N, C-alpha and C positions, 0 to 999 in steps of 0.2 A: 462789188465788195461782198464777202461772205458775212453771214450773220455771226454775232459773238458766239464763241464756243460754249456749249452747255454739256459736253461729254468729252471725256478723254480716253482715247484708245492707246493703251500702253503695249507697244509691239516688242516683245522680247526676242532677242536674236541668240547671242552667244552666252550672256551672263544669266543663268538660271538659278538665281539665289536672291535672298532678302538682304543679307548683310552687305553694307558698303556698296550698294548697287547704284551706279550713277543714274540709271534710268529711273529708278524709284525715287532717288533724291530729287531729280528733275521734276517728276510727276507731282510730288508733294507740294511744290511751289505754285500750282496752278489753282488749288482749291476746287477742283471740278470733280464730280462723280466719275469714276473711272472703271474700266473694264480691261482686263489683261488679255493679250492675244499671243499665241505662239503657233507657228507653222512647222510641222515636223520636216526635217531636211529630206529633200527628195532622194538623196542617195544614201540614207542611213543604212547600215548593214543590220542583220538581226540582233547582234550583241548591242549595238548602239540603240536600237529601238527599245530593247528591254531596259537598258541603262536609263534612257530617256523616260520610259514609263515610270521607273522608281523616282527619278528626279522630279518630274512634273507632278507626280502625286504629292510629294513633299512641298513643292512650291505652291501648288493649289491650296493645300491645307494652311500654309503659312499666310498666303494672301487673303484667304477667307476670314482669318481672324480680324482683319481690317475691312472686311465687307467687300473685298475686290474679288470678283469671280475670274477664273482663268479659263478662257476658251481655247481650245486646241484644235487646230484644222490640219487636214491633209490636203495636198494638191498645191497648185500655183498660188503663191502668196499675193502677187500683184493683182492678179484677177479677182481674188476674193476680197482683198482690201479695197479695190476700186468699187465693188458691189456694196460694201459696207459704207464707204465714204459717200456714195450716191444715195443710199437709203437714209444716212444720217447726215444731212448737209451741215449740221451745226456741230459735227464731231471734229476734234483735233487729234490728229495722229502723232504720237510721240514715238520715235523709232531710233534704234542704234544701227540700222541698216545704212550702209553708205549710200548717200543719196545727194544729188545735185539739185538745189532748190534756186529757182529764178523767178523774180517778180513777186509782187505783193500776194498774188493768189497762193503761191506756194508757201510763203511764210505764214499766211493765215490758216492753212489747212494742215501743214506738216511741220513738225520741228525735229531736228536731228540732234541726238545726244551722243557725244564722243565717249566711248567706253575705254578704248585703249589709251595708254599714256601718251603715245605720240600719234598726232593726227595724220591721216592719209588724205592728201589733197584730192578733192573731187571736182574742182572747177574745170579741169580738162581731162579727158580720158586719153592719155598719150604717154610718151616717154618722159614727159615732165615729172611723172609720178615715179620715176625710177628710184630704187632704194640707194642708201649710202653705198659708198665704194666697197666697204667690207664690214664684217661682223663687229670688229673692234670699235669702229666709229659708231655704228648703231648702238652698241652696248653703252658707250659713254653718254650718248644723247638720251638713252632710255633711262639710265640711272640718275642722270641730272634732272630729268623731268619727274621721276619718282620722288627724289628728295625734295624737290619744290613742292609737289603735291603734299608731302608729309608736313612740311613746314606750314603750308596754308590750312591744312586740316580740312576734313570733309563735313558736309552737313548731314545731320541726323534728321530724317523725316519727322515731322510732327504727326505721329500716327493717330493721335486723338483727333486732330483736325481732318485727317484723311477719312477716319471712320465716320465723322459727322457729315462730311461731304457725300458719303455713299448713300445717304438717305434720299438724295435726288436721282439716283441711278434708275433709268428706265426699266420697267418691269421685265421686258423681254431679255434683258441682259443678266438678270439676277441668278438665274439658274443655269449654270454651265452644264453642257451634256457630259456624260462620262468620258473618261480619257480613252483614246483608242487602245484596243487590246494589243499586247505584245507577247509572243510565246516566251516562256521562261528559258534563260541561257545561263551557263556558267560564266560568272564574271570574276576576275581577281579583284576588281574594284567595285564595290557597291555604289549604286547611284544615290543622289540626294545630298543636300548640304550638310546634314548631320554627319553622315558617314565620311564626308570629305573633311570636315573639321576634325573628326576623331583620328583620321589617318594623319592629318597634318600635325596634330598634337603628339601622336606617337613618333613621328618622324623628327620633329623640331630638335629634341635633345641630341640627334645624330649629326646635325648640321656642321659642328666643328670637325668631324671626322669625314665629312662627305668626300673630300678630294682624295683621301686615302682608300675609301671603300667603294667608290662609285663604279669601278671597272671590274668588280668581281661578282658575277651573278649569284654565287652561292652565299654571299655575305648579307643579302638584302640591305645593301647600303644606299639604295636609291629610295625616293619617296613614294614610288608607285602612284603618283597623283596625276599622272598624264590624262586620264580620262576626265578627272575632275576639273583640271585646268582647261581641257578642250572645251567643256561646256560651262565654264565660268562658275563653278561651285565654291570657289575660293576667291577672296579679293586679292588680286595680284599685287596691288600697290602695297597692301598691308604685309603680305609675305615677303615682298622685296625689302620693305624697311625692316622687317625682322632679320633678314639676312645681312643687310648693310651694316658694316661695323663689326661683324662677326669675324672669328679667326680666318676662316677660308670661304667667304660668301660667294666669290665669282663663279666657281664651277657650277654650283647649284643654280645661281641666278641665270646662268647662260641657258639652263634647261627650261627656266620659267619663261623667258622672253624669246626663245628660239622660234616658237611658232609665229609670234608677232613678226619676227625678221623674215621668215619665210613668206609670210603674206606680203611683205614689201618686195620681195623677189618676184612674186606673182601677183601683182596688184589686182584687187577686186576678184579674187577667186571665190569670195562669198557673194559676188554680184555687185552691180552698181545700178541704182535706180534714179530716176528724175521725176519731177512733177511738172507737167506741161498741160496746158488747156484743160484744166480741171481734173486731171487723172494722173495716176502713177504709170510710168513706162520703165521697162527694163532696158537699160543701155547694154548691159551684158548680163547674162544668166550666171548663176553659181556654177562653178566649174564641176564637170562630171569626171569620175574616175574613168580611165580607158577601158574600152571593151577588151575582153580576152582575145588576144591575136590568134590567128590560125597557126598551129605548130605541125611540123612534119612528124612522123611517127617516132623518130629518135628523140627529138626535143619534147614531144609530148610525154613520153616515158620518163625522161629526165625531170620534167616538171612535176610529174606525179610523185617520183622518189623524193624530190626536194620537199614538196608540200607535205608529204606523210612523215618526213624525218627518217628516211631510209637511204641516205646518200652514201653511207659508209664512212662518213667523216663525223665523229661523234659530236663535236661541238656544234656543227650545223645541225645535226639531227635532233640534239637536245633543245636547241633554240626552236626549231620548227615544231617540235611536239608541244613545247610550252606555248607557242603562239596558238596552235590549234586547240589546245585544251583549255586555254584561259583567256584568249583575246588580248593578252599583254605580252610584250617582249622586252627584255632588258635593253636599255639604250646602246650598250656596247655591242650587243649581238645583232641589232638591226642592220647596221652597215655591213657586218661580216656575212650575214645570211644574204643580203642583197648582192654583194660583190661576188659571192660564190656562185650564185645563180646566173649572174650575167657574164663573169669572166671564165669560170670554170665549166659551167654547163652550157655556155653559149645561148642562153635564153634571152629573148627580148626583154628589156626592162619593163615594158608595158605589161607583160604577163605577171612579173612579180608585183608591179604596182597595183595591178587588178586584184591580186590575192590579198595583199595587205589591206586594200580598201574594203574587201569583203570579210576581213577576219578581225582586225584591230578595233577594240572598244573606243580607243582614242583617235581613230582615223580622222584626219584633217587633211584636205586636198593639198594644201600648199607644202606642209612639211613632208608629206609622203612623196609628192612629186619631186621636191628637191632632193630628198634622200635617194630616190632611184636615179635621178639625173647624175648625182655625184657617183653612184655606183657604176653607171654606164660610162662615165668618163675617167674614172679612177683606175687604180691598179690594185689587184687582189694580193694581199699578203698571205704568206703560207699559213693556211687554216690550222695545220697541226702545230705549228709554233705559236700561233695566236691562242690556240686552245690551252697550251701549257701556261701562257702568261695570264689568261683570263680565269682559268680554273686550275690553279697548280696542283691541288690535292685531288682533283677529279670529282669533288663532291657534287657539283651541279650536274655533271654528266651522269653520275650514278643515280641521281635522284630522278633523272628523266628517261634513262635507258636502263631498265632493271636487268635486261638480258646481258649487260656488261658489268654489272655491279661487282662481280666477284674478281675482276681483273685487277692486277697490282698497279700502282701508280705509273710504272714505266711502260704500261701497255694501254691504259685507259684512254689515252688521247690518240693512239694509233693501233687499234686492235688487229689490223691486217698484218702487223709484224709478229703477232703471236705464232708460235709453233703449232703444228698439227695436233699436238696433244692437249691443246687448250680449247675448251668449248666456247663458241661465240653465240650459241643458241639462236642460230638463224640470222644473226647480224651480218649484213652484206659487206663484201669488199668495196673499197671505194669506187664510186662511179667516175670519178675524175680526180686528178692531182693538180694542184695549183702549179 
């Protein structure tokens, strides 16, 4: 039997915030001195690294107000946690990482905290963990769970008691090392809980009009909170409750829990651990994005034109230049850009999936893989017609393709139809037609 715990190790995973955080709510119940831990994602791209640097700096400042240091690590989480657990045999690990616990030893050393509204079974790693049959079924179950959570109410940590308990924190834990450096990047969404809350407050008044505005990139009708939601900077249950009962909540709520649903389609894409024989073990590792596949010269040239936004199809090029410049892409344009790459350019889906993984600030393996699987199995709609539907006045295209800004509305979507007397300023002819 392990000795009674005298130290709490709070292992942050997806929810990097203070407000309504189930992990912190659970931690406050133990009355133990605590240190917070975070392991940088192995496959984070440069934009994500910078976003996380901003986010972790704010989280560290917030936790320090209650005397809790945040220690940030690089490298394999299981290996480093095992070293810490061996060094501190009276430490209790509190984690939101999906983990299978068996026997009294596991219960004495590790406690799991469920962060998502719907639990993912971890008793067996098998098809038993398959998702509901379709998104509509999952939506109903998710909303039902959120309503129940709202009725039950959440516990607010007794921060004064937490602060008092920190007097017993071992000296070696008190001073966390500096956060790992991350080169500055251009972000459309700043990191940190404060920035996420400000973006939510700016978007909330638009919720009643979301269904009408969400499909038009020029209108800024979406929340652009995807990176904040990816790293748990906003309490999803509270956001969902704010949307429930509104005039048109469902379309926006779909975007909120879509990532959860995709993680059901690809169970344990964030990994699955177990505690056995006094140590943590990885049953499966976090899923890695695909390697860039080898391309012949024709496809390599097509990939570069797609990546650079020079395909000759304005709506595709405007989308890809937005992605390259900001790390964000409007949700309507993501499937269109993916389908064009796979169906029109005959690129392997893995090439596009790899590029999105290296570029999106909100990159998340399960939604990204799901999106590219759908692109590979679906049918490409006419991109010129889609362009007229998504950007009827051409405002989005003009803002991203300045070389075409002078074109009239009847040519902005298909400049290859312009006569020889109209300058296109080097803009290419279409590389392919749907």
